[in-house]
C-alpha positions as CSV (number, residue, x, y, z in Angstrom):
1,X,44.0,53.8,114.4
2,X,42.0,54.0,111.3
3,X,43.5,57.8,110.3
4,X,45.4,59.3,108.0
5,X,47.8,62.4,108.2
6,X,48.2,64.7,105.2
7,X,51.6,66.8,104.9
8,X,51.1,70.0,102.2
9,X,53.7,71.3,99.7
10,X,54.9,74.8,98.9
11,X,52.2,77.3,99.0
12,X,51.0,76.6,102.3
13,X,53.5,78.9,104.2
14,X,52.6,82.1,106.0
15,X,54.6,84.4,108.8
16,X,53.7,82.6,112.2
17,X,52.9,79.0,110.9
18,X,53.1,76.7,113.6
19,X,54.0,79.5,116.6
20,X,51.0,78.6,118.8
21,X,52.7,75.3,119.0
22,X,56.4,76.9,119.6
23,X,54.8,78.6,122.6
24,X,52.9,75.9,124.3
25,X,55.6,72.9,124.1
26,X,59.2,72.4,125.0
27,X,59.6,69.5,122.4
28,X,58.6,71.8,119.8
29,X,61.2,74.5,120.6
30,X,63.9,71.4,120.8
31,X,62.7,70.8,116.8
32,X,63.1,74.4,115.7
33,X,66.5,74.9,118.0
34,X,67.7,71.3,116.3
35,X,66.8,72.7,112.7
36,X,68.4,76.1,113.2
37,X,71.6,74.2,114.2
38,X,71.9,72.0,111.2
39,X,70.9,74.6,108.8
40,X,72.7,77.6,110.2
41,X,69.4,79.7,110.0
42,X,67.4,80.6,112.8
43,X,64.0,78.7,111.6
44,X,61.8,80.5,114.5
45,X,62.5,83.7,113.0
46,X,62.1,82.8,109.6
47,X,58.6,81.3,110.3
48,X,57.5,83.8,112.5
49,X,59.2,87.0,112.2
50,X,60.5,87.5,108.5
51,X,58.4,89.1,105.7
52,X,56.6,87.3,103.4
53,X,58.7,88.0,100.4
54,X,61.6,86.2,102.2
55,X,59.4,83.3,103.4
56,X,58.1,82.9,100.1
57,X,61.3,81.8,98.4
58,X,61.7,78.3,97.5
59,X,64.8,77.6,99.6
60,X,62.6,79.1,102.1
61,X,59.3,78.0,102.0
62,X,60.4,74.5,101.8
63,X,62.4,74.1,104.8
64,X,60.1,76.2,106.9
65,X,57.3,73.9,106.0
66,X,58.9,70.6,106.6
67,X,60.1,72.0,109.9
68,X,56.5,73.5,111.1
69,X,54.9,70.2,109.3
70,X,57.2,67.4,111.6
71,X,56.7,69.7,114.7
72,X,52.9,69.8,114.4
73,X,52.8,65.9,113.7
74,X,54.6,65.2,117.0
75,X,52.3,67.8,118.8
76,X,49.3,65.5,117.6
77,X,50.8,62.2,118.3
78,X,52.2,63.2,121.7
79,X,48.8,65.1,122.8
80,X,46.4,62.8,121.2
81,X,48.5,59.6,121.8
82,X,47.6,57.6,118.9
83,X,49.5,56.4,115.7
84,X,47.9,57.0,112.2
85,X,47.4,54.2,109.9
86,X,48.8,56.0,107.0
87,X,50.9,59.1,105.9
88,X,50.8,61.4,102.8
89,X,52.1,64.2,101.4
90,X,51.6,66.7,98.6
91,X,55.3,67.6,96.7
92,X,57.3,68.6,99.4
93,X,55.0,67.4,102.1
94,X,55.8,63.5,100.7
95,X,59.4,64.1,102.8
96,X,57.7,65.3,105.7
97,X,55.5,62.3,105.9
98,X,58.5,60.0,104.9
99,X,60.2,61.6,108.0
100,X,57.1,61.6,110.6
101,X,56.9,58.0,109.6
102,X,60.7,57.3,110.5
103,X,61.7,56.6,107.0
104,X,64.3,59.7,106.8
105,X,65.9,60.9,110.0
106,X,64.8,64.7,110.8
107,X,68.3,65.8,110.4
108,X,68.8,64.1,107.1
109,X,65.5,65.4,105.8
110,X,66.8,69.2,106.6
111,X,69.9,68.3,104.1
112,X,67.7,67.1,102.1
113,X,65.1,69.5,101.5
114,X,67.8,72.2,101.5
115,X,69.4,70.3,98.6
116,X,66.4,70.0,96.7
117,X,65.3,73.7,97.1
118,X,68.6,74.7,95.9
119,X,68.3,72.8,92.6
120,X,64.7,73.8,92.0
121,X,66.0,77.4,92.7
122,X,68.8,77.1,90.0
123,X,66.7,75.3,87.6
124,X,64.7,78.5,88.0
125,X,67.2,80.3,86.5
126,X,67.2,78.6,83.3
127,X,63.7,79.2,82.1
128,X,61.3,82.2,82.9
129,X,58.4,79.5,84.0
130,X,55.7,79.5,86.4
131,X,52.4,77.4,87.3
132,X,49.0,78.1,86.7
133,X,45.9,76.8,89.0
134,X,43.0,75.9,87.0
135,X,39.7,74.9,88.3
136,X,36.3,73.1,86.7
137,X,37.5,71.8,83.8
138,X,38.1,67.8,83.0
139,X,41.8,66.2,82.2
140,X,40.8,66.2,78.7
141,X,40.1,69.8,78.2
142,X,42.9,70.7,80.2
143,X,45.1,68.6,77.9
144,X,43.5,70.3,74.6
145,X,43.8,73.8,76.1
146,X,47.9,73.1,77.0
147,X,48.6,71.6,73.6
148,X,47.0,74.8,71.3
149,X,49.1,77.0,74.0
150,X,52.4,75.1,73.4
151,X,55.2,76.0,71.2
152,X,57.1,72.5,71.7
153,X,56.1,69.2,73.4
154,X,57.2,70.2,77.1
155,X,56.2,74.0,76.6
156,X,53.0,73.4,78.9
157,X,52.2,70.0,81.0
158,X,50.2,69.0,84.0
159,X,52.3,69.5,87.0
160,X,49.6,68.4,89.7
161,X,46.3,66.4,89.4
162,X,44.8,67.7,93.0
163,X,41.0,66.3,91.9
164,X,39.0,65.3,89.0
165,X,38.4,69.0,88.3
166,X,41.4,71.0,89.8
167,X,44.7,70.9,88.2
168,X,48.0,72.6,88.3
169,X,49.9,73.8,84.9
170,X,53.5,74.3,84.3
171,X,55.4,75.8,81.7
172,X,57.1,78.8,80.3
173,X,55.4,82.2,81.5
174,X,54.2,83.7,78.5
175,X,52.4,80.5,77.2
176,X,50.9,80.6,80.8
177,X,49.7,84.0,80.7
178,X,48.3,83.3,77.0
179,X,46.5,80.1,78.7
180,X,45.4,82.3,81.3
181,X,43.7,84.6,78.7
182,X,42.1,81.8,76.9
183,X,40.5,80.2,79.7
184,X,39.2,83.2,81.1
185,X,37.4,84.3,78.0
186,X,35.9,80.6,78.6
187,X,34.5,81.4,82.0
188,X,37.1,78.8,83.7
189,X,38.8,79.5,87.1
190,X,42.3,80.1,86.6
191,X,44.8,81.5,89.0
192,X,48.4,82.1,88.8
193,X,50.6,80.6,91.9
194,X,53.0,82.8,93.6
195,X,56.3,80.5,92.1
196,X,59.1,80.9,90.1
197,X,59.6,77.6,88.5
198,X,57.7,75.3,86.2
199,X,57.9,72.6,88.8
200,X,56.9,68.8,88.5
201,X,57.7,69.3,84.8
202,X,60.1,68.0,82.3
203,X,61.9,71.5,82.8
204,X,63.3,70.3,86.1
205,X,65.3,67.2,84.3
206,X,68.7,68.4,84.9
207,X,67.8,69.2,88.6
208,X,66.1,65.8,89.2
209,X,69.1,63.7,87.8
210,X,71.7,66.0,90.3
211,X,69.2,65.1,93.1
212,X,68.7,61.3,92.8
213,X,72.6,61.1,92.9
214,X,72.8,63.3,95.9
215,X,70.0,61.2,97.6
216,X,71.9,57.9,97.5
217,X,74.0,59.5,100.2
218,X,71.5,59.4,102.8
219,X,70.4,56.2,105.0
220,X,66.8,54.9,104.9
221,X,65.1,53.1,107.5
222,X,61.9,51.2,107.9
223,X,58.8,53.4,108.0
224,X,56.6,53.2,111.6
225,X,53.4,54.2,109.5
226,X,52.4,53.3,105.9
227,X,53.0,56.3,103.3
228,X,51.3,56.7,100.3
229,X,53.5,58.0,97.4
230,X,51.8,61.1,95.3
231,X,54.3,60.1,92.7
232,X,52.7,57.0,92.1
233,X,49.2,56.9,94.1
234,X,50.6,53.9,96.0
235,X,52.1,52.5,99.3
236,X,55.9,52.5,99.3
237,X,56.0,48.6,99.5
238,X,59.9,49.0,99.2
239,X,61.4,51.5,101.0
240,X,64.4,51.3,98.7
241,X,62.0,53.3,95.9
242,X,62.1,56.2,97.8
243,X,65.2,57.6,96.3
244,X,63.6,57.5,92.9
245,X,60.2,58.4,93.5
246,X,61.6,62.0,95.5
247,X,63.7,62.8,92.4
248,X,60.9,61.6,89.9
249,X,58.7,64.0,91.5
250,X,60.6,67.0,90.4
251,X,59.4,66.1,86.5
252,X,56.2,63.9,87.1
253,X,53.1,65.4,88.0
254,X,51.9,65.1,91.6
255,X,48.9,62.5,91.3
256,X,47.0,64.0,94.7
257,X,43.7,62.5,93.0
258,X,45.4,58.9,92.7
259,X,46.5,59.3,96.8
260,X,42.8,60.3,97.6
261,X,41.4,57.4,95.4
262,X,43.8,55.1,97.5
263,X,42.8,56.5,100.6
264,X,39.1,56.5,99.9
265,X,39.6,52.7,99.3
266,X,41.0,52.1,103.0
267,X,37.6,53.5,104.1
268,X,39.6,55.4,106.8
269,X,37.7,57.4,109.6
270,X,39.4,60.3,109.9
271,X,41.7,62.5,107.4
272,X,43.7,65.4,109.6
273,X,45.4,68.1,107.5
274,X,48.5,68.7,109.4
275,X,49.5,71.8,107.2
276,X,49.2,75.1,108.6
277,X,46.5,76.2,106.2
278,X,43.9,73.9,105.0
279,X,44.5,73.2,101.4
280,X,44.6,69.4,101.8
281,X,41.6,69.6,103.8
282,X,39.3,71.3,101.1
283,X,41.1,69.0,98.4
284,X,39.7,66.1,100.7
285,X,36.3,67.4,99.9
286,X,37.2,68.2,96.2
287,X,38.0,64.1,95.3
288,X,34.5,63.5,96.4
289,X,35.6,61.8,100.0
290,X,32.5,61.1,102.3
291,X,35.2,61.4,105.5
292,X,35.5,63.3,108.9
293,X,38.1,65.9,107.7
294,X,39.6,68.0,110.3
295,X,42.6,70.7,110.7
296,X,45.1,70.0,112.8
297,X,43.8,72.6,115.5
298,X,40.4,71.0,115.2
299,X,41.8,67.7,115.8
300,X,43.4,69.1,119.0
301,X,40.4,70.8,120.1
302,X,37.8,67.8,119.9
303,X,40.4,65.0,121.2
304,X,39.4,63.2,118.3
305,X,39.8,60.2,119.6
306,X,37.9,60.3,122.8
307,X,34.3,59.8,123.4
308,X,32.4,62.6,122.5
309,X,30.3,63.6,125.7
310,X,27.2,65.7,125.6
311,X,28.2,66.9,129.2
312,X,30.7,69.3,127.2
313,X,27.5,71.2,126.1
314,X,26.2,71.8,129.4
315,X,29.9,72.8,130.4
316,X,29.7,75.5,127.6
317,X,26.1,76.8,128.2
318,X,27.5,77.6,131.9
319,X,30.5,79.2,130.7
320,X,28.5,81.4,128.5
321,X,25.7,82.4,131.0
322,X,28.4,83.1,133.8
323,X,30.7,85.1,131.2
324,X,30.0,89.1,131.7
325,X,28.5,90.8,128.9
326,X,30.1,94.1,127.4
327,X,27.8,94.0,124.0
328,X,24.8,96.5,124.7
329,X,23.6,96.5,121.2
330,X,20.3,94.7,121.6
331,X,19.7,93.5,118.5
332,X,23.4,92.2,118.1
333,X,23.1,90.5,121.1
334,X,19.8,88.6,120.0
335,X,21.6,87.4,117.1
336,X,25.1,86.4,118.3
337,X,24.3,85.3,121.9
338,X,20.5,84.3,122.6
339,X,19.6,82.7,119.2
340,X,23.3,80.1,119.4
341,X,22.4,79.9,123.1
342,X,19.1,78.4,122.1
343,X,20.6,76.3,119.8
344,X,22.9,74.5,122.3
345,X,20.0,74.2,124.8
346,X,18.0,72.6,121.5
347,X,21.1,70.4,121.2
348,X,21.6,69.4,124.5
349,X,17.7,68.4,125.1
350,X,17.9,66.2,121.7
351,X,20.7,64.3,123.2
352,X,19.7,63.8,126.4
353,X,16.1,62.4,125.1
354,X,17.9,60.0,123.1
355,X,20.5,59.2,125.2
356,X,22.8,58.9,122.3
357,X,26.6,60.5,121.8
358,X,27.2,63.4,119.6
359,X,28.8,63.1,116.4
360,X,32.2,64.7,115.5
361,X,30.3,67.3,113.1
362,X,27.7,67.9,116.1
363,X,30.2,68.7,118.9
364,X,32.2,70.6,116.0
365,X,28.7,72.6,115.4
366,X,28.4,73.0,119.4
367,X,31.7,74.6,119.8
368,X,30.8,76.7,117.0
369,X,27.7,78.2,118.9
370,X,29.7,78.6,122.2
371,X,32.4,80.5,120.5
372,X,30.2,83.2,118.8
373,X,28.1,83.3,122.1
374,X,31.3,84.4,123.9
375,X,32.5,86.6,120.8
376,X,28.9,87.9,120.5
377,X,29.0,89.1,124.3
378,X,32.2,91.4,123.4
379,X,34.9,88.9,124.6
380,X,38.2,89.3,122.6
381,X,39.7,86.1,120.9
382,X,42.6,86.3,123.6
383,X,40.2,86.3,126.3
384,X,38.2,83.5,124.9
385,X,41.3,81.0,125.0
386,X,42.4,82.3,128.4
387,X,38.3,81.2,129.2
388,X,39.3,77.9,127.7
389,X,42.3,77.5,129.5
390,X,41.1,78.2,133.0
391,X,37.9,75.7,132.3
392,X,40.0,72.9,131.4
393,X,37.7,71.8,128.6
394,X,40.6,71.1,125.9
């Protein structure tokens, strides 16, 4: 299948992520149960019922993101019955990608991430550092700012190259704060990230060395899908490179823009962001890739790998017409229901006349119009889901 699945790193987590899959699929419950047994942590409690402050701790966030990402991947391959051509992960997400590809066993991946997170947490104690996201500047400009604000060679470094104009800087917190002020004075967009350490930088040197030694105690298998490394921006052609890359990842930048360029050259049809947010979905467009980019929920709802049928629009219209109205504000009803229903009917007429299939984006637009009409009639989101389940549209 001409598709790549993308897995995010730390920062994509939020309370409640993945709960809809946990509630719906028994095999997802089994994944969370297994992780809880291995880690001696109630993973469903951590992901769904804890506080954001507790979830955002390095040692918790990484484990939670891995389990939710691994589970989400099982949902998409089971429900859509496909295997992707490529997998890629941003930072921590690379371990998720390798595990989903079959290179690292699920239980081993849990223990590896626990070790990784604890080492990074310990490294945080040795330096009062952080990370700063910068948008709108090119790499050479970023490097000039870093040199100007640094008091040593390793003080401020590029930790992530997310796109040609989006970078993350790591370093000591005082220098980062000074850099932030300087960037803001130049009207650049910069934001301090909610992390407590200068990850993907030389400050993690001791942690990386320890991590590499511990990694050697785990076994590897040949992956079932091709995995692109965010350390090199290239495929894992030799599986023995995994341990070196994962340890180097702690001290070297995440070259996500290189990953995107590699995938762009493969002329893939679909990019699917497996993460709980759409951070990587946004980065695909920031890297100037003209591809069909979907969140996991969009991919599942659209049944991406099925032929798109205009009869779906007929079903949307029938459901809208037969749904009882609770909105008695005539102006609001006109805008949200009548206008959107008219657009749906126009889309149906155009494709009926020319006898062609809907494109992916037309189908997405049709669903958005359908949803707006239902909500415009005063239907709650929970009631909308009941209507969809009863109609068996997806």
